[in-house]
SERO-4910 file (N, C-alpha, C, O; in steps of 0.05 Angstrom, whole numbers):
BEGIN
 pado doro    nc1    nc2    nc3   cac1   cac2   cac3    cc1    cc2    cc3    oc1    oc2    oc3
  Unk    A     17    -23      0      0      0      0     18     25      0     37     26     15
  Unk    A     11     44    -17     28     67    -18     21     87      5      0     84     18
  Unk    A     38    106      9     36    124     32     11    142     30     -2    147     50
  Unk    A      5    151      6    -19    169      2    -45    154     10    -62    166     22
  Unk    A    -47    129      2    -71    114      9    -73    110     39    -95    113     51
  Unk    A    -51    105     52    -51    101     81    -58    127     96    -74    127    115
  Unk    A    -47    150     87    -54    175     99    -83    182     94    -96    192    113
  Unk    A    -93    177     71   -121    182     65   -139    165     82   -159    175     93
  Unk    A   -132    140     85   -148    122    102   -149    132    131   -171    134    142
  Unk    A   -126    138    143   -125    146    171   -139    173    175   -152    177    195
  Unk    A   -136    191    156   -150    217    157   -180    213    157   -195    225    173
  Unk    A   -189    197    138   -218    192    135   -229    178    159   -251    185    168
  Unk    A   -214    159    170   -223    145    194   -224    164    218   -243    163    234
  Unk    A   -204    181    221   -203    200    243   -227    219    242   -240    225    262
  Unk    A   -232    229    218   -255    248    214   -281    233    221   -298    245    234
  Unk    A   -284    208    212   -308    193    218   -312    189    248   -334    193    259
  Unk    A   -290    182    262   -292    177    291   -297    203    306   -312    203    325
  Unk    A   -286    226    297   -291    251    310   -321    259    306   -334    268    325
  Unk    A   -331    255    282   -359    262    277   -378    244    293   -399    253    303
  Unk    A   -371    218    295   -388    200    311   -387    209    341   -407    209    354
  Unk    A   -364    216    350   -361    226    378   -377    251    383   -391    253    403
  Unk    A   -376    271    364   -391    295    367   -421    289    367   -436    301    383
  Unk    A   -430    272    350   -458    265    348   -467    251    374   -488    257    384
  Unk    A   -451    233    384   -458    219    409   -458    238    433   -475    236    451
  Unk    A   -440    258    434   -439    277    455   -463    295    454   -473    304    475
  Unk    A   -473    301    431   -497    319    428   -523    305    435   -543    318    439
  Unk    A   -523    278    437   -547    263    443   -558    267    472   -582    267    475
  Unk    A   -541    271    492   -552    274    519   -571    297    523   -587    297    542
  Unk    A   -571    317    505   -591    338    507   -619    327    503   -638    339    514
  Unk    A   -622    306    490   -648    293    486   -655    277    511   -638    272    528
  Unk    A   -680    268    512   -688    251    535   -674    224    533   -665    216    511
  Unk    A   -672    210    555   -658    185    556   -670    164    537   -656    149    524
  Unk    A   -697    163    536   -710    143    519   -704    149    490   -698    130    474
  Unk    A   -706    174    482   -700    181    454   -671    176    447   -665    166    425
  Unk    A   -653    183    465   -625    179    460   -619    149    456   -605    142    437
  Unk    A   -629    133    473   -625    104    471   -638     93    445   -627     76    432
  Unk    A   -662    103    439   -676     95    415   -660    102    390   -657     85    372
  Unk    A   -649    126    389   -633    135    366   -608    117    363   -601    108    341
  Unk    A   -594    113    385   -570     96    384   -576     68    376   -561     55    360
  Unk    A   -598     57    386   -606     30    380   -613     27    350   -605      8    337
  Unk    A   -628     46    340   -635     46    311   -610     47    294   -607     32    274
  Unk    A   -591     65    300   -567     68    285   -550     43    286   -539     34    266
  Unk    A   -548     31    309   -532      7    313   -544    -17    298   -530    -32    285
  Unk    A   -571    -19    299   -583    -41    285   -581    -38    255   -578    -58    240
  Unk    A   -584    -14    245   -581     -9    216   -552    -15    207   -548    -28    187
  Unk    A   -533     -5    222   -505    -11    215   -499    -41    216   -485    -51    199
  Unk    A   -510    -54    236   -506    -83    238   -518    -98    214   -506   -116    203
  Unk    A   -542    -89    206   -555   -102    183   -539    -98    157   -536   -116    141
  Unk    A   -528    -75    154   -511    -69    130   -486    -86    131   -478    -97    110
  Unk    A   -474    -89    154   -449   -104    156   -454   -134    151   -438   -148    139
  Unk    A   -477   -144    161   -484   -172    155   -488   -175    125   -479   -196    113
  Unk    A   -500   -156    112   -503   -156     83   -476   -157     68   -473   -171     49
  Unk    A   -458   -141     78   -431   -140     65   -417   -167     69   -405   -177     50
  Unk    A   -419   -179     92   -407   -205     97   -420   -227     80   -406   -244     70
  Unk    A   -446   -226     78   -460   -246     61   -451   -243     32   -447   -263     18
  Unk    A   -449   -218     23   -440   -213     -5   -412   -225     -9   -406   -238    -29
  Unk    A   -394   -221     10   -367   -232      9   -367   -262      9   -351   -275     -5
  Unk    A   -385   -274     25   -387   -304     25   -396   -315     -2   -386   -334    -12
  Unk    A   -416   -301    -14   -426   -310    -40   -404   -306    -61   -400   -324    -78
  Unk    A   -389   -285    -59   -367   -280    -78   -346   -301    -75   -335   -311    -95
  Unk    A   -339   -308    -50   -319   -329    -46   -328   -356    -57   -313   -370    -70
  Unk    A   -353   -363    -52   -364   -388    -62   -364   -389    -92   -356   -409   -104
  Unk    A   -372   -367   -105   -371   -366   -134   -343   -369   -145   -339   -385   -163
  Unk    A   -324   -354   -133   -297   -356   -143   -285   -384   -138   -269   -394   -154
  Unk    A   -293   -397   -116   -282   -423   -110   -292   -445   -129   -277   -462   -137
  Unk    A   -317   -443   -137   -328   -464   -154   -328   -458   -184   -323   -476   -200
  Unk    A   -334   -433   -191   -336   -427   -220   -316   -407   -231   -314   -404   -255
  Unk    A   -302   -393   -213   -283   -373   -222   -255   -384   -225   -249   -405   -212
  Unk    A   -239   -371   -240   -211   -379   -243   -193   -363   -224   -169   -368   -223
  Unk    A   -205   -345   -210   -190   -327   -193   -190   -337   -164   -208   -352   -157
  Unk    A   -170   -329   -149   -170   -337   -121   -183   -314   -104   -183   -291   -113
  Unk    A   -193   -320    -81   -206   -301    -64   -186   -291    -43   -173   -308    -29
  Unk    A   -182   -265    -41   -162   -254    -22   -174   -248      5   -159   -243     24
  Unk    A   -200   -248      8   -213   -242     33   -222   -213     35   -219   -198     16
  Unk    A   -234   -207     58   -244   -180     63   -221   -162     71   -205   -169     88
  Unk    A   -219   -139     58   -199   -119     65   -208   -106     92   -229    -93     92
  Unk    A   -192   -108    113   -200    -97    138   -203    -67    138   -219    -55    152
  Unk    A   -186    -53    122   -188    -24    120   -215    -16    108   -229      2    119
  Unk    A   -223    -29     87   -248    -23     74   -271    -29     92   -291    -14     93
  Unk    A   -270    -51    105   -291    -60    123   -294    -40    147   -317    -33    154
  Unk    A   -272    -31    158   -273    -12    180   -284     15    171   -301     27    185
  Unk    A   -276     25    148   -286     50    137   -316     47    131   -331     65    138
  Unk    A   -324     25    119   -352     21    113   -369     21    138   -390     33    140
  Unk    A   -359      6    158   -374      5    184   -377     32    197   -398     39    205
  Unk    A   -355     47    198   -356     73    212   -374     93    196   -388    109    208
  Unk    A   -372     92    169   -389    109    153   -419    103    156   -435    121    159
  Unk    A   -425     77    154   -453     69    157   -464     77    184   -487     87    186
  Unk    A   -449     73    205   -458     80    232   -461    110    234   -481    120    245
  Unk    A   -441    125    224   -443    155    226   -467    165    211   -482    181    222
  Unk    A   -471    156    187   -494    166    171   -520    158    183   -539    174    183
  Unk    A   -522    133    193   -548    125    205   -552    140    231   -575    147    238
  Unk    A   -531    145    246   -534    160    271   -544    188    265   -562    199    279
  Unk    A   -532    201    245   -540    228    238   -569    228    228   -584    246    234
  Unk    A   -576    208    211   -603    207    200   -624    204    222   -644    218    222
  Unk    A   -619    184    240   -639    179    261   -639    202    282   -660    207    294
  Unk    A   -617    215    286   -617    238    304   -634    261    292   -650    273    306
  Unk    A   -631    265    266   -647    286    253   -677    278    253   -694    295    257
  Unk    A   -682    252    248   -710    243    246   -724    243    272   -747    252    274
  Unk    A   -711    233    293   -724    230    319   -715    250    340   -727    252    362
  Unk    A   -694    265    334   -683    283    354   -698    310    357   -694    324    377
  Unk    A   -714    317    338   -728    342    340   -713    364    331   -722    387    332
***
């Protein structure tokens, strides 16, 4: 991996984590029930997307193993981590806007 890709990854991950932190810190202004509801909705949506990504990778691996001529390298952990943090951030922001008032 070249240096520019690594710097871009870490920068993007840091920005995502900072935004998730800011969003979570702003939630206590809401009532406890709504705060928990928003976090639960965001977590369940992110979990569902990640299960979908893993299922897609399993299907891809099965296809490549039986009918493809290519070998399967596995899930890239950098891509998986970025996807997870982005889906959680976006769903957290969406549900905060929708239910946060």
